[in-house]
C-alpha positions as CSV (number, residue, x, y, z in Angstrom):
1,M,-30.8,-7.2,59.1
2,P,-28.9,-10.4,59.5
3,R,-26.4,-10.5,62.2
4,K,-22.8,-9.9,61.2
5,K,-20.4,-12.8,61.2
6,P,-16.9,-12.5,62.8
7,T,-14.2,-12.0,60.2
8,R,-11.3,-13.4,62.4
9,K,-10.1,-16.9,62.0
10,D,-10.6,-17.5,65.7
11,K,-14.3,-16.7,65.4
12,R,-14.1,-13.5,67.5
13,F,-15.4,-10.1,66.8
14,E,-12.9,-7.2,66.9
15,Y,-13.4,-3.5,67.6
16,K,-10.6,-1.0,67.6
17,I,-10.3,2.4,69.2
18,T,-7.5,5.0,69.4
19,V,-6.1,5.1,73.0
20,G,-3.5,7.8,72.5
21,R,-0.5,8.8,70.3
22,N,3.1,7.8,70.3
23,I,6.1,10.2,70.5
24,H,5.9,10.8,66.7
25,G,2.2,11.7,66.9
26,K,0.9,8.5,65.3
27,P,-2.3,7.1,66.8
28,L,-2.0,4.1,69.1
29,R,-4.8,1.6,68.6
30,K,-6.2,-1.1,70.9
31,S,-8.4,-4.0,70.0
32,F,-11.3,-5.4,72.0
33,Y,-12.8,-8.8,71.3
34,S,-16.0,-10.7,71.8
35,T,-17.3,-14.1,70.9
36,V,-20.8,-12.8,71.1
37,S,-21.2,-9.8,68.8
38,L,-19.5,-6.7,67.4
39,S,-21.6,-4.5,69.7
40,D,-20.4,-6.5,72.7
41,A,-16.8,-5.8,71.6
42,K,-17.7,-2.1,71.2
43,K,-19.2,-2.1,74.7
44,K,-16.0,-3.4,76.1
45,A,-14.1,-0.6,74.3
46,E,-16.4,2.1,75.7
47,E,-16.0,0.7,79.2
48,Y,-12.2,0.8,78.7
49,R,-12.4,4.4,77.5
50,V,-14.5,5.4,80.5
51,A,-12.2,3.7,82.9
52,S,-9.2,5.3,81.3
53,E,-10.8,8.7,81.6
54,V,-11.5,8.1,85.3
55,S,-8.0,7.0,85.8
56,A,-6.6,10.1,84.1
57,R,-8.7,12.3,86.3
58,T,-8.1,10.5,89.6
59,G,-4.6,9.2,89.1
60,E,-5.6,5.7,90.1
61,A,-4.8,2.7,87.9
62,F,-7.8,1.2,86.2
63,V,-6.2,-2.1,85.2
64,P,-8.1,-4.8,87.1
65,S,-6.1,-6.8,89.7
66,T,-8.4,-9.8,89.8
67,G,-6.6,-11.8,87.1
68,R,-4.5,-14.6,88.6
69,F,-2.0,-16.8,86.7
70,A,-3.4,-20.3,87.2
71,P,-7.1,-19.7,86.3
72,W,-6.1,-17.5,83.5
73,A,-3.6,-20.0,82.1
74,R,-6.2,-22.7,82.1
75,K,-8.8,-20.4,80.5
76,W,-6.2,-19.5,77.9
77,L,-5.7,-23.2,77.1
78,L,-9.4,-23.9,76.7
79,S,-10.1,-20.7,74.7
80,Y,-7.0,-20.1,72.6
81,K,-5.4,-23.5,72.1
82,Q,-7.8,-26.5,72.5
83,P,-10.0,-25.5,69.5
84,F,-7.1,-24.9,67.2
85,V,-4.5,-27.6,67.6
86,E,-4.5,-31.4,67.4
87,E,-5.6,-33.3,70.4
88,D,-2.2,-34.9,71.0
89,T,-0.4,-31.6,70.6
90,Y,-2.8,-29.9,73.0
91,K,-2.4,-32.6,75.7
92,L,1.2,-33.6,75.3
93,T,2.6,-30.1,74.7
94,Y,0.4,-27.3,75.9
95,V,-1.4,-28.9,78.9
96,S,1.7,-30.8,79.9
97,L,3.8,-27.6,80.1
98,V,1.2,-25.3,81.6
99,E,0.0,-27.8,84.3
100,G,3.4,-29.5,84.8
101,H,5.7,-26.5,84.8
102,L,4.2,-23.0,84.7
103,I,1.3,-23.3,87.1
104,P,3.3,-25.1,89.8
105,Y,5.8,-22.1,89.7
106,F,3.6,-19.1,89.3
107,G,0.5,-20.5,91.0
108,N,-2.2,-18.0,91.8
109,A,0.0,-14.9,91.6
110,L,-1.7,-11.8,90.2
111,L,-0.8,-11.4,86.5
112,S,-0.1,-7.7,87.1
113,D,2.4,-8.6,89.9
114,I,4.6,-10.9,87.8
115,R,7.7,-9.0,86.7
116,P,10.4,-9.8,84.1
117,V,12.7,-10.7,86.9
118,D,10.2,-13.4,88.0
119,I,10.2,-14.9,84.5
120,Q,14.0,-14.9,84.5
121,A,14.0,-16.6,87.9
122,Y,11.6,-19.2,86.6
123,F,13.9,-20.0,83.6
124,A,16.9,-20.2,86.0
125,T,15.2,-23.2,87.6
126,K,14.7,-24.9,84.2
127,T,18.2,-25.1,82.8
128,A,18.0,-29.0,82.8
129,C,15.2,-28.9,80.2
130,S,15.9,-29.2,76.5
131,E,16.4,-26.2,74.2
132,S,13.1,-27.0,72.4
133,R,11.2,-27.4,75.6
134,L,12.4,-24.1,76.9
135,K,11.6,-22.4,73.6
136,K,8.0,-23.7,73.8
137,M,7.7,-22.6,77.4
138,R,8.7,-19.1,76.5
139,S,6.3,-19.1,73.5
140,I,3.4,-20.2,75.8
141,L,4.2,-17.5,78.5
142,N,4.3,-14.8,75.8
143,A,1.0,-15.9,74.5
144,I,-0.6,-16.1,78.0
145,F,0.4,-12.6,78.8
146,E,-0.3,-11.1,75.4
147,C,-3.9,-12.5,75.6
148,A,-4.1,-11.3,79.2
149,I,-3.3,-7.7,78.0
150,E,-6.0,-8.0,75.3
151,N,-8.5,-9.0,78.0
152,D,-7.3,-6.1,80.3
153,L,-6.0,-8.5,83.0
154,C,-2.6,-6.8,83.0
155,Y,-0.9,-4.1,81.0
156,K,2.6,-5.4,80.3
157,N,4.1,-8.7,79.1
158,P,6.9,-9.6,81.5
159,A,7.9,-12.6,79.3
160,K,8.5,-10.4,76.2
161,H,12.3,-10.2,76.4
162,C,13.1,-13.2,78.6
163,T,16.1,-15.4,77.9
164,Y,16.9,-19.0,78.8
165,R,19.8,-21.4,78.7
166,S,19.7,-25.2,78.4
167,T,22.4,-27.5,80.0
168,A,20.6,-30.6,78.8
169,Q,22.5,-32.9,76.4
170,K,21.2,-32.4,72.9
171,H,19.2,-35.5,71.7
172,I,20.8,-37.0,68.6
173,K,18.4,-38.6,66.2
174,H,19.3,-42.2,65.2
175,V,20.0,-42.5,61.5
176,L,20.2,-46.0,60.0
177,S,23.1,-46.9,57.7
178,D,22.4,-48.5,54.3
179,E,23.2,-51.9,55.9
180,Q,20.9,-51.3,58.9
181,M,18.1,-50.2,56.6
182,E,18.3,-53.5,54.7
183,T,18.2,-55.4,58.0
184,V,15.1,-53.5,59.1
185,K,13.4,-54.1,55.8
186,A,14.1,-57.8,55.9
187,Y,12.9,-58.2,59.5
188,T,9.7,-56.1,59.1
189,A,8.6,-57.0,55.6
190,D,6.3,-59.8,56.8
191,R,5.7,-58.6,60.4
192,M,5.0,-54.9,59.7
193,P,5.3,-54.1,56.0
194,E,4.4,-50.4,56.4
195,V,7.9,-49.9,57.9
196,V,9.4,-50.9,54.5
197,L,7.2,-48.4,52.8
198,L,8.1,-45.7,55.3
199,L,11.8,-46.3,54.5
200,E,11.0,-46.1,50.8
201,T,8.9,-42.9,51.0
202,G,9.7,-40.9,54.1
203,L,6.0,-40.5,55.0
204,R,5.0,-39.0,58.3
205,R,3.3,-41.6,60.5
206,G,-0.1,-39.9,60.2
207,E,0.2,-39.9,56.5
208,L,1.3,-43.6,56.5
209,V,-1.7,-44.8,58.6
210,G,-4.0,-42.7,56.5
211,L,-3.0,-44.2,53.1
212,M,-5.9,-45.5,51.1
213,W,-5.9,-47.8,48.0
214,S,-7.3,-44.9,46.0
215,D,-4.1,-43.0,46.7
216,I,-2.0,-45.7,44.8
217,D,-1.4,-45.9,41.1
218,L,0.6,-49.0,40.4
219,N,0.6,-48.5,36.7
220,E,2.2,-45.0,37.1
221,K,4.1,-46.2,40.2
222,T,3.0,-43.3,42.3
223,L,1.6,-42.6,45.7
224,R,-0.5,-39.5,46.5
225,V,-0.3,-38.0,50.0
226,Q,-3.9,-36.8,50.6
227,R,-4.4,-36.8,54.3
228,S,-2.9,-37.3,57.8
229,M,-4.8,-39.1,60.6
230,I,-5.1,-37.4,63.9
231,V,-7.1,-37.9,67.1
232,R,-9.9,-35.4,67.8
233,N,-12.2,-35.8,70.7
234,G,-11.0,-39.4,71.2
235,T,-11.7,-40.3,67.6
236,V,-9.3,-40.9,64.7
237,V,-10.1,-38.5,61.9
238,A,-8.5,-37.4,58.6
239,N,-6.8,-34.0,58.5
240,P,-4.9,-32.3,55.7
241,P,-1.2,-33.3,55.6
242,K,1.0,-31.1,57.8
243,W,1.5,-27.7,56.2
244,K,-1.0,-28.9,53.6
245,S,1.9,-30.7,51.9
246,Y,-0.2,-32.6,49.4
247,R,2.2,-34.3,47.1
248,T,2.7,-37.2,44.6
249,L,5.6,-39.5,45.3
250,P,7.3,-41.9,42.9
251,L,7.4,-45.5,44.1
252,S,10.5,-47.7,43.8
253,E,10.2,-51.2,42.3
254,E,10.6,-52.5,45.9
255,A,7.7,-50.4,47.1
256,V,5.5,-51.4,44.2
257,Q,6.1,-55.1,44.9
258,L,5.4,-54.6,48.6
259,I,2.1,-52.9,47.8
260,R,1.1,-55.6,45.4
261,S,1.5,-58.2,48.1
262,L,-0.8,-56.4,50.6
263,P,-4.4,-57.8,51.1
264,K,-7.2,-55.5,50.0
265,E,-9.5,-56.1,53.0
266,S,-10.1,-52.4,53.8
267,L,-10.1,-49.0,52.2
268,Y,-6.8,-48.5,53.9
269,L,-3.5,-50.1,53.1
270,F,-2.5,-50.7,56.7
271,P,-5.7,-50.9,58.8
272,N,-6.1,-52.0,62.4
273,E,-7.9,-55.1,63.4
274,D,-11.3,-53.5,62.8
275,G,-10.4,-52.4,59.2
276,K,-10.1,-48.8,60.3
277,P,-7.1,-46.5,60.3
278,Y,-4.7,-46.8,63.2
279,C,-4.5,-44.1,65.9
280,P,-1.0,-42.7,65.2
281,N,0.1,-43.2,68.8
282,T,-1.1,-46.8,68.9
283,W,0.8,-47.5,65.7
284,S,3.9,-46.0,67.2
285,Q,3.6,-48.3,70.2
286,K,3.3,-51.2,67.8
287,L,6.4,-50.1,66.0
288,K,8.3,-49.6,69.3
289,R,7.6,-53.2,70.4
290,L,8.8,-54.6,67.0
291,M,11.9,-52.5,67.0
292,R,12.8,-53.7,70.5
293,K,12.5,-57.3,69.3
294,L,14.6,-56.5,66.2
295,H,17.3,-54.9,68.4
296,N,17.4,-57.9,70.7
297,E,18.2,-60.1,67.7
298,H,20.4,-57.6,65.9
299,N,21.9,-55.3,68.5
300,E,23.7,-53.2,65.9
301,V,20.3,-51.8,64.9
302,P,19.1,-49.1,67.3
303,V,15.4,-48.8,68.4
304,V,14.1,-46.1,66.1
305,T,10.9,-44.1,66.0
306,A,8.7,-43.4,63.0
307,H,10.2,-39.9,62.8
308,E,13.7,-41.4,62.9
309,L,12.8,-43.7,60.0
310,R,11.5,-40.7,58.1
311,H,14.8,-38.9,59.0
312,T,16.7,-42.0,57.8
313,Y,15.0,-41.7,54.4
314,G,16.0,-38.1,54.0
315,T,19.5,-38.8,55.1
316,Y,19.7,-41.7,52.7
317,L,18.6,-39.5,49.8
318,R,21.3,-36.9,50.7
319,R,23.9,-39.6,51.2
320,H,23.3,-40.8,47.6
321,G,23.5,-37.4,46.0
322,A,19.9,-35.9,46.1
323,D,19.8,-32.1,46.3
324,I,17.9,-30.4,49.1
325,Y,15.1,-29.2,46.8
326,T,14.3,-32.7,45.8
327,I,14.4,-33.8,49.5
328,Q,12.1,-30.9,50.4
329,K,9.5,-32.0,47.9
330,L,9.6,-35.7,48.8
331,L,9.4,-35.1,52.5
332,G,6.8,-32.3,52.2
333,H,8.7,-29.7,54.2
334,K,7.1,-26.2,54.3
335,D,10.4,-24.3,54.2
336,I,13.6,-25.2,52.3
337,N,15.6,-23.8,55.2
338,V,14.3,-26.6,57.4
339,T,15.5,-29.1,54.8
340,A,18.8,-27.4,54.5
341,E,19.4,-27.2,58.3
342,I,18.7,-31.0,58.7
343,Y,20.2,-32.5,55.6
344,V,22.9,-30.2,54.1
345,H,25.5,-31.5,56.6
346,N,27.2,-34.7,55.6
347,E,27.4,-37.7,57.9
348,I,30.7,-38.3,59.7
349,D,31.5,-41.3,57.5
350,T,30.9,-39.3,54.4
351,L,33.1,-36.5,55.7
352,R,35.8,-39.0,56.6
353,N,35.7,-40.5,53.1
354,V,36.0,-37.1,51.5
355,L,38.9,-36.0,53.7
356,T,40.7,-39.4,53.1
357,S,40.4,-38.9,49.3
358,I,41.7,-35.4,49.5
359,N,44.5,-36.1,52.1
360,P,45.6,-39.7,51.8
361,T,47.5,-41.4,54.7
362,G,51.3,-41.3,54.8
363,E,51.3,-45.0,53.7
364,N,49.3,-44.2,50.6
365,Q,51.5,-41.2,49.9
366,A,54.6,-43.3,50.2
367,K,53.1,-45.9,47.7
368,T,52.3,-43.1,45.4
369,A,55.8,-41.7,45.6
370,E,57.4,-45.2,45.0
371,S,55.2,-45.8,41.9
372,S,56.2,-42.5,40.5
């Protein structure tokens, strides 16, 4: 008989057993996993059952006390994260937080010795971190302990109900005004034309550097988002767009003219010197250098990132009357709530104009009274 293949997405075999019943009499189930075979997972379940029986007869805890935080956190990174996330995300988010924050604090403490109060004490030392950073730390701690429970290294998750508070000043994204957008377009059109296209389409940087000539239909004036470039094992490779947001975008006349002016020396619209797609991070560094030069010459224009240029496009659409459903489709957001949260609010200048039109100044009111 051919060997059974794992049915889980993470390529592991799963075997479940009933370990007891809750207060309502419903069975409590526990899963055991193996990357080797289903029988190996079943063997682990039987070992657990035997150890549980011995514990019940002797009154001694059977949960192993050999699991320590640092080695387990590193094993969790390699087994549960590295194979399933992009390389940049793995290094800059997961490894950075685990090695830079969690391991220096919890060190080699036994997983079974870490209590909820220890988790709260940890977050009390991290109030200077941003809200998003603290949220990611809590998510990672939860995952580390949940996986430790699955692997019988501890029996409770001390991070499950932890809370945190950030005192860090919230980072405000730069949004270019219509005038600033025109300044950026004029400055970058010859130096880095892809910036103009980004301001005309709101593409993600990985989608932008992955654009191929086969994605463009100048007769129909459309652009298809088919891929996003990422770095995997040190190599730039094509991935599906984020959230698999394949989409076809209409091109403005300005975008069409820009694309017509580009040389066709590669399969890609904006290749690097070797004719290959840019590494997204390398492209961002190039953009940063150019934006600094622009800022030095036009100090009213802030130094913006690729994401802020994309955000500017979404804000521009909203500023000029586009509804959030249209913005969602153009930007490729997975959830309409994300679009609403970011773009439903009006900019301060728009709010001021609306309030002024509703409640004119005393001078305008006086003029109105005189004319009447």
